[in-house]
BAFI-705850 format. One record per residue (C-alpha): x, y, z. Coordinates in nm, 2 decimals, always signed. Each point is the difference from the previous one (the first is absolute). Layout:
# residues N
+--------+--------+--------+
|     xx |     yy |     zz |
+--------+--------+--------+
|      X |      Y |      Z |
...
+--------+--------+--------+
END
This chain:
# residues 329
+--------+--------+--------+
|     xx |     yy |     zz |
+--------+--------+--------+
|  -9.81 |  +3.46 |  -4.28 |
|  +0.32 |  +0.13 |  +0.16 |
|  -0.02 |  +0.30 |  +0.23 |
|  +0.16 |  +0.34 |  -0.07 |
|  +0.38 |  -0.07 |  +0.02 |
|  +0.13 |  +0.33 |  +0.13 |
|  -0.24 |  -0.01 |  +0.30 |
|  +0.01 |  -0.36 |  +0.09 |
|  +0.38 |  -0.02 |  -0.03 |
|  +0.05 |  +0.26 |  +0.28 |
|  -0.28 |  -0.14 |  +0.23 |
|  +0.08 |  -0.36 |  -0.05 |
|  +0.37 |  +0.05 |  +0.03 |
|  -0.05 |  +0.18 |  +0.33 |
|  -0.22 |  -0.28 |  +0.13 |
|  +0.26 |  -0.26 |  -0.10 |
|  +0.27 |  +0.19 |  +0.18 |
|  -0.21 |  -0.03 |  +0.32 |
|  -0.06 |  -0.37 |  -0.06 |
|  +0.38 |  -0.05 |  -0.07 |
|  +0.07 |  +0.16 |  +0.34 |
|  -0.25 |  -0.24 |  +0.15 |
|  +0.18 |  -0.29 |  -0.15 |
|  +0.34 |  +0.09 |  +0.15 |
|  -0.06 |  -0.17 |  +0.34 |
|  -0.25 |  -0.23 |  +0.16 |
|  +0.00 |  +0.16 |  +0.34 |
|  +0.13 |  +0.32 |  +0.16 |
|  -0.11 |  +0.21 |  +0.29 |
|  -0.07 |  +0.34 |  -0.16 |
|  -0.20 |  +0.17 |  +0.27 |
|  -0.02 |  -0.01 |  +0.38 |
|  -0.28 |  +0.18 |  +0.17 |
|  +0.09 |  +0.17 |  +0.34 |
|  -0.23 |  -0.08 |  +0.29 |
|  -0.26 |  +0.27 |  +0.05 |
|  +0.08 |  +0.24 |  +0.27 |
|  +0.38 |  -0.08 |  -0.01 |
|  -0.03 |  -0.28 |  +0.26 |
|  +0.22 |  -0.30 |  +0.03 |
|  -0.02 |  -0.25 |  -0.29 |
|  -0.18 |  -0.26 |  +0.22 |
|  -0.17 |  -0.18 |  -0.29 |
|  +0.19 |  -0.01 |  -0.34 |
|  -0.23 |  -0.15 |  -0.26 |
|  +0.12 |  -0.11 |  -0.34 |
|  -0.26 |  +0.04 |  -0.27 |
|  +0.05 |  -0.11 |  -0.36 |
|  -0.15 |  +0.16 |  -0.31 |
|  +0.08 |  +0.05 |  -0.37 |
|  +0.22 |  +0.26 |  -0.14 |
|  -0.15 |  +0.27 |  -0.22 |
|  -0.36 |  -0.11 |  +0.03 |
|  -0.27 |  +0.25 |  +0.11 |
|  -0.25 |  -0.26 |  +0.11 |
|  +0.25 |  -0.14 |  +0.26 |
|  +0.13 |  +0.33 |  +0.13 |
|  -0.17 |  -0.03 |  +0.34 |
|  +0.31 |  -0.09 |  +0.21 |
|  +0.17 |  +0.32 |  -0.10 |
|  -0.28 |  +0.19 |  +0.19 |
|  -0.01 |  -0.22 |  +0.30 |
|  +0.23 |  +0.23 |  +0.19 |
|  -0.28 |  +0.26 |  +0.01 |
|  -0.23 |  -0.23 |  +0.18 |
|  +0.21 |  -0.25 |  +0.20 |
|  -0.04 |  +0.03 |  +0.38 |
|  +0.28 |  +0.15 |  +0.21 |
|  +0.29 |  -0.25 |  +0.04 |
|  -0.07 |  -0.18 |  -0.32 |
|  +0.24 |  +0.03 |  -0.29 |
|  -0.06 |  -0.14 |  -0.35 |
|  +0.28 |  -0.11 |  -0.23 |
|  -0.13 |  -0.02 |  -0.35 |
|  +0.17 |  -0.27 |  -0.21 |
|  -0.06 |  +0.01 |  -0.38 |
|  -0.01 |  -0.30 |  -0.22 |
|  -0.05 |  -0.07 |  -0.37 |
|  -0.30 |  -0.23 |  +0.01 |
|  -0.29 |  -0.10 |  +0.22 |
|  +0.13 |  -0.37 |  +0.02 |
|  +0.33 |  +0.14 |  +0.13 |
|  -0.19 |  +0.18 |  +0.28 |
|  -0.20 |  -0.31 |  +0.08 |
|  +0.32 |  -0.21 |  +0.02 |
|  +0.17 |  +0.26 |  +0.23 |
|  -0.31 |  +0.01 |  +0.22 |
|  -0.01 |  -0.38 |  +0.04 |
|  +0.37 |  -0.02 |  +0.06 |
|  -0.02 |  +0.26 |  +0.28 |
|  +0.22 |  +0.26 |  -0.19 |
|  -0.29 |  +0.25 |  +0.03 |
|  -0.29 |  +0.02 |  +0.25 |
|  -0.28 |  +0.12 |  -0.24 |
|  -0.04 |  +0.03 |  -0.37 |
|  -0.21 |  +0.22 |  -0.23 |
|  -0.02 |  -0.20 |  -0.32 |
|  -0.23 |  -0.16 |  -0.25 |
|  -0.27 |  -0.22 |  +0.15 |
|  +0.07 |  -0.27 |  -0.26 |
|  +0.35 |  -0.05 |  +0.14 |
|  -0.13 |  -0.03 |  +0.35 |
|  -0.27 |  -0.25 |  -0.12 |
|  +0.27 |  -0.20 |  -0.17 |
|  +0.20 |  -0.02 |  +0.32 |
|  -0.30 |  -0.11 |  +0.20 |
|  -0.10 |  -0.26 |  -0.26 |
|  +0.36 |  -0.14 |  +0.03 |
|  -0.05 |  -0.04 |  +0.38 |
|  +0.22 |  +0.30 |  +0.08 |
|  -0.06 |  +0.22 |  +0.30 |
|  -0.18 |  +0.31 |  -0.15 |
|  -0.29 |  +0.19 |  +0.15 |
|  -0.19 |  +0.28 |  -0.18 |
|  -0.08 |  +0.26 |  +0.28 |
|  -0.13 |  +0.29 |  -0.22 |
|  -0.05 |  +0.10 |  -0.36 |
|  +0.22 |  +0.28 |  -0.13 |
|  -0.11 |  +0.11 |  -0.35 |
|  -0.24 |  -0.10 |  -0.27 |
|  +0.05 |  +0.06 |  -0.37 |
|  +0.34 |  +0.06 |  -0.15 |
|  -0.08 |  -0.21 |  -0.31 |
|  -0.08 |  +0.12 |  -0.35 |
|  -0.10 |  -0.15 |  -0.34 |
|  +0.13 |  +0.26 |  -0.25 |
|  +0.01 |  +0.00 |  -0.38 |
|  +0.16 |  +0.19 |  -0.28 |
|  -0.19 |  +0.25 |  -0.22 |
|  -0.22 |  -0.18 |  -0.24 |
|  -0.11 |  -0.27 |  +0.25 |
|  -0.33 |  +0.15 |  +0.12 |
|  -0.17 |  -0.30 |  +0.14 |
|  +0.08 |  -0.34 |  +0.14 |
|  -0.14 |  -0.16 |  -0.32 |
|  +0.27 |  +0.19 |  -0.19 |
|  +0.25 |  -0.23 |  +0.18 |
|  -0.10 |  -0.31 |  -0.21 |
|  +0.31 |  -0.14 |  -0.15 |
|  +0.22 |  +0.27 |  +0.17 |
|  +0.29 |  -0.05 |  +0.23 |
|  -0.07 |  +0.09 |  +0.36 |
|  +0.27 |  +0.02 |  +0.26 |
|  -0.03 |  -0.14 |  +0.35 |
|  +0.22 |  -0.11 |  +0.29 |
|  -0.02 |  -0.37 |  +0.05 |
|  -0.11 |  -0.12 |  +0.34 |
|  -0.12 |  +0.33 |  +0.12 |
|  -0.34 |  +0.14 |  +0.12 |
|  +0.00 |  +0.21 |  -0.32 |
|  +0.00 |  -0.32 |  -0.20 |
|  -0.31 |  -0.11 |  +0.19 |
|  -0.18 |  +0.33 |  -0.05 |
|  +0.08 |  +0.01 |  -0.37 |
|  -0.13 |  -0.36 |  -0.06 |
|  -0.31 |  +0.06 |  +0.20 |
|  -0.07 |  +0.34 |  -0.17 |
|  +0.05 |  -0.14 |  -0.35 |
|  -0.23 |  -0.30 |  +0.07 |
|  -0.26 |  +0.23 |  +0.15 |
|  -0.01 |  +0.21 |  -0.32 |
|  -0.01 |  -0.30 |  -0.24 |
|  +0.36 |  -0.07 |  -0.09 |
|  +0.17 |  -0.34 |  +0.07 |
|  +0.34 |  +0.09 |  +0.14 |
|  +0.15 |  -0.31 |  -0.14 |
|  -0.13 |  +0.03 |  -0.36 |
|  -0.12 |  +0.35 |  -0.08 |
|  +0.31 |  +0.19 |  +0.10 |
|  +0.37 |  -0.07 |  +0.00 |
|  +0.12 |  +0.03 |  +0.36 |
|  +0.36 |  +0.10 |  +0.03 |
|  +0.18 |  -0.05 |  +0.33 |
|  +0.21 |  +0.31 |  +0.08 |
|  +0.18 |  +0.13 |  +0.31 |
|  -0.18 |  +0.29 |  +0.17 |
|  +0.28 |  +0.23 |  -0.10 |
|  -0.03 |  -0.08 |  -0.37 |
|  -0.37 |  +0.07 |  -0.05 |
|  -0.01 |  +0.37 |  -0.08 |
|  +0.29 |  -0.02 |  -0.24 |
|  -0.15 |  -0.30 |  -0.18 |
|  -0.32 |  +0.18 |  -0.04 |
|  +0.17 |  +0.32 |  -0.12 |
|  +0.20 |  -0.18 |  -0.26 |
|  -0.29 |  -0.20 |  -0.14 |
|  +0.11 |  -0.34 |  +0.12 |
|  -0.33 |  -0.04 |  +0.18 |
|  -0.34 |  +0.18 |  -0.05 |
|  -0.10 |  +0.00 |  +0.37 |
|  +0.11 |  -0.12 |  +0.34 |
|  -0.11 |  -0.08 |  +0.35 |
|  +0.25 |  +0.10 |  +0.27 |
|  +0.05 |  +0.16 |  +0.34 |
|  +0.09 |  +0.36 |  +0.05 |
|  +0.22 |  +0.17 |  -0.10 |
|  -0.03 |  -0.17 |  -0.34 |
|  -0.36 |  +0.11 |  -0.09 |
|  +0.07 |  +0.36 |  +0.11 |
|  +0.33 |  +0.01 |  -0.19 |
|  -0.18 |  -0.11 |  -0.32 |
|  -0.29 |  +0.23 |  +0.05 |
|  +0.23 |  +0.30 |  +0.04 |
|  +0.17 |  -0.10 |  -0.32 |
|  -0.33 |  +0.00 |  -0.20 |
|  -0.17 |  -0.34 |  +0.07 |
|  -0.34 |  -0.02 |  +0.16 |
|  -0.19 |  -0.20 |  +0.25 |
|  -0.19 |  -0.26 |  -0.19 |
|  -0.23 |  -0.16 |  +0.26 |
|  -0.02 |  -0.02 |  +0.38 |
|  +0.17 |  -0.31 |  +0.14 |
|  -0.20 |  +0.02 |  +0.32 |
|  -0.34 |  -0.13 |  -0.12 |
|  +0.07 |  -0.36 |  +0.10 |
|  -0.06 |  -0.20 |  +0.32 |
|  +0.35 |  +0.10 |  +0.11 |
|  -0.09 |  +0.36 |  +0.00 |
|  +0.29 |  +0.25 |  +0.07 |
|  +0.19 |  -0.22 |  +0.25 |
|  +0.37 |  +0.06 |  -0.02 |
|  +0.22 |  +0.10 |  +0.29 |
|  -0.02 |  -0.11 |  +0.37 |
|  +0.19 |  +0.02 |  +0.33 |
|  +0.12 |  -0.34 |  +0.13 |
|  +0.20 |  -0.13 |  +0.29 |
|  +0.05 |  -0.35 |  +0.15 |
|  -0.17 |  -0.20 |  +0.26 |
|  +0.34 |  -0.02 |  +0.17 |
|  +0.00 |  +0.38 |  +0.04 |
|  -0.37 |  +0.01 |  +0.10 |
|  +0.07 |  -0.25 |  +0.28 |
|  +0.32 |  +0.15 |  +0.12 |
|  -0.09 |  +0.37 |  -0.03 |
|  -0.37 |  +0.06 |  -0.03 |
|  +0.03 |  +0.35 |  +0.14 |
|  +0.25 |  +0.09 |  -0.27 |
|  -0.22 |  -0.14 |  -0.27 |
|  -0.29 |  +0.22 |  +0.14 |
|  +0.22 |  +0.31 |  -0.02 |
|  +0.10 |  -0.07 |  -0.36 |
|  -0.36 |  -0.07 |  -0.11 |
|  -0.12 |  +0.32 |  +0.18 |
|  +0.28 |  +0.19 |  -0.18 |
|  -0.09 |  -0.16 |  -0.33 |
|  -0.37 |  +0.09 |  +0.03 |
|  +0.08 |  +0.37 |  +0.06 |
|  +0.26 |  -0.01 |  -0.28 |
|  -0.25 |  -0.14 |  -0.25 |
|  -0.26 |  +0.27 |  +0.10 |
|  +0.26 |  +0.27 |  -0.04 |
|  +0.12 |  -0.11 |  -0.34 |
|  -0.36 |  -0.02 |  -0.13 |
|  -0.09 |  +0.34 |  +0.14 |
|  +0.33 |  +0.18 |  -0.10 |
|  +0.09 |  -0.13 |  -0.34 |
|  +0.23 |  +0.30 |  -0.06 |
|  +0.22 |  -0.10 |  +0.30 |
|  +0.00 |  -0.36 |  -0.13 |
|  +0.09 |  +0.11 |  -0.35 |
|  +0.27 |  +0.24 |  +0.13 |
|  +0.15 |  -0.27 |  +0.22 |
|  +0.03 |  -0.27 |  -0.26 |
|  +0.14 |  +0.24 |  -0.26 |
|  +0.26 |  +0.13 |  +0.24 |
|  +0.09 |  -0.34 |  +0.15 |
|  +0.04 |  -0.18 |  -0.33 |
|  +0.05 |  +0.27 |  -0.26 |
|  -0.31 |  -0.10 |  -0.20 |
|  -0.14 |  +0.20 |  -0.29 |
|  -0.26 |  +0.22 |  +0.17 |
|  -0.25 |  -0.04 |  -0.28 |
|  +0.03 |  -0.37 |  +0.00 |
|  -0.02 |  -0.02 |  +0.38 |
|  -0.32 |  +0.22 |  -0.01 |
|  -0.16 |  -0.23 |  -0.26 |
|  +0.09 |  -0.31 |  +0.20 |
|  -0.13 |  +0.14 |  +0.33 |
|  -0.33 |  +0.08 |  -0.16 |
|  -0.03 |  -0.37 |  -0.06 |
|  +0.07 |  -0.10 |  +0.36 |
|  -0.23 |  +0.00 |  +0.31 |
|  +0.17 |  -0.03 |  +0.34 |
|  -0.19 |  -0.20 |  +0.26 |
|  +0.05 |  -0.21 |  +0.31 |
|  -0.32 |  -0.19 |  +0.07 |
|  -0.06 |  -0.38 |  -0.04 |
|  -0.37 |  +0.02 |  -0.07 |
|  -0.22 |  -0.30 |  -0.09 |
|  +0.00 |  +0.13 |  -0.36 |
|  +0.38 |  +0.03 |  +0.00 |
|  +0.04 |  -0.35 |  +0.13 |
|  -0.24 |  -0.13 |  -0.26 |
|  +0.22 |  +0.16 |  -0.27 |
|  +0.32 |  -0.15 |  +0.15 |
|  -0.17 |  -0.34 |  -0.01 |
|  -0.09 |  +0.06 |  -0.37 |
|  +0.36 |  +0.09 |  -0.06 |
|  +0.13 |  -0.31 |  +0.17 |
|  -0.24 |  -0.22 |  -0.21 |
|  +0.12 |  +0.15 |  -0.32 |
|  +0.36 |  -0.05 |  +0.10 |
|  -0.07 |  -0.37 |  +0.04 |
|  -0.18 |  -0.01 |  -0.34 |
|  +0.31 |  +0.15 |  -0.17 |
|  +0.24 |  -0.22 |  +0.19 |
|  +0.16 |  +0.29 |  +0.19 |
|  -0.06 |  -0.18 |  +0.32 |
|  -0.08 |  -0.38 |  +0.06 |
|  -0.29 |  +0.05 |  +0.24 |
|  -0.20 |  +0.28 |  +0.16 |
|  +0.14 |  +0.10 |  +0.34 |
|  -0.22 |  -0.01 |  +0.31 |
|  -0.12 |  +0.35 |  +0.00 |
|  -0.14 |  -0.03 |  +0.35 |
|  +0.36 |  -0.04 |  +0.11 |
|  +0.16 |  +0.23 |  -0.26 |
|  -0.21 |  +0.30 |  +0.08 |
|  +0.02 |  +0.14 |  +0.36 |
|  -0.22 |  +0.30 |  +0.05 |
|  +0.02 |  +0.01 |  +0.38 |
|  +0.24 |  +0.29 |  +0.00 |
|  -0.21 |  +0.21 |  -0.23 |
|  -0.30 |  -0.07 |  +0.23 |
|  +0.20 |  +0.12 |  +0.29 |
|  +0.09 |  +0.32 |  -0.19 |
|  -0.36 |  +0.06 |  -0.08 |
|  -0.09 |  -0.03 |  +0.37 |
|  +0.27 |  +0.23 |  +0.12 |
+--------+--------+--------+
END
């Protein structure tokens, strides 16, 4: 059932405008944090993140918590794989991006080290009015972004609730930016996607159908990564950034109004859409045993779906030594 046209047209059009702006360039430096205390820029650190995404907004707050003499240049990209590639190439020093992109790099033998988590959640499975249960999706078209963690969560969720993703529904591969409009115009009956897609659709009259988080993958989504090259060459700098990241994640979770205001101002997002998205995101920084277990489950599912050829060595991929040092400080 199509959503209400007057409402979805305005909301979806605004969301597409933001996404179009995102597509205009692959990389640009939009923000440079000044070192705390006005000291010399002894350490200038380049950190990559995604444009217009609330769950990857951490670097824009790093200036509040970076130690004196450390400056952070935030470099925005259009996709998590772009961030991973820039990290591996040395164009940036750290990246806040999707854990699947970092796993893919590690599985390919690239120099990627996950040094902290960043945010859980940020995924939604939403449906048009009239679709009240997962069973109502039988024979219906369901949008998903091929090769994403959202595809994994959708397939696992459908299977858990008794639907065969390959037979009982019609899976339609769509770009992230097309999901909300496709739902609003009746081209699909539901979709699984990353924010801001679910929030945009919900604000236009759709509803959350089922939680995507009740699988072995849990809510794993965004992490902070660097390279072994940087760890070996500048361990003290890595420690500074991890310490800064820990305090930033705590701040974002504790002061969601500041987080909301920052992302709306920086990227011109619809405030209502941003608020709905932020309610579906949980900032964090730890690499607990449970978290590592969920990352391992994610890697296994990526292999099952052919997203990566082999599981990476998680003992090498995950480096929690800097978090342990932060906890002991």
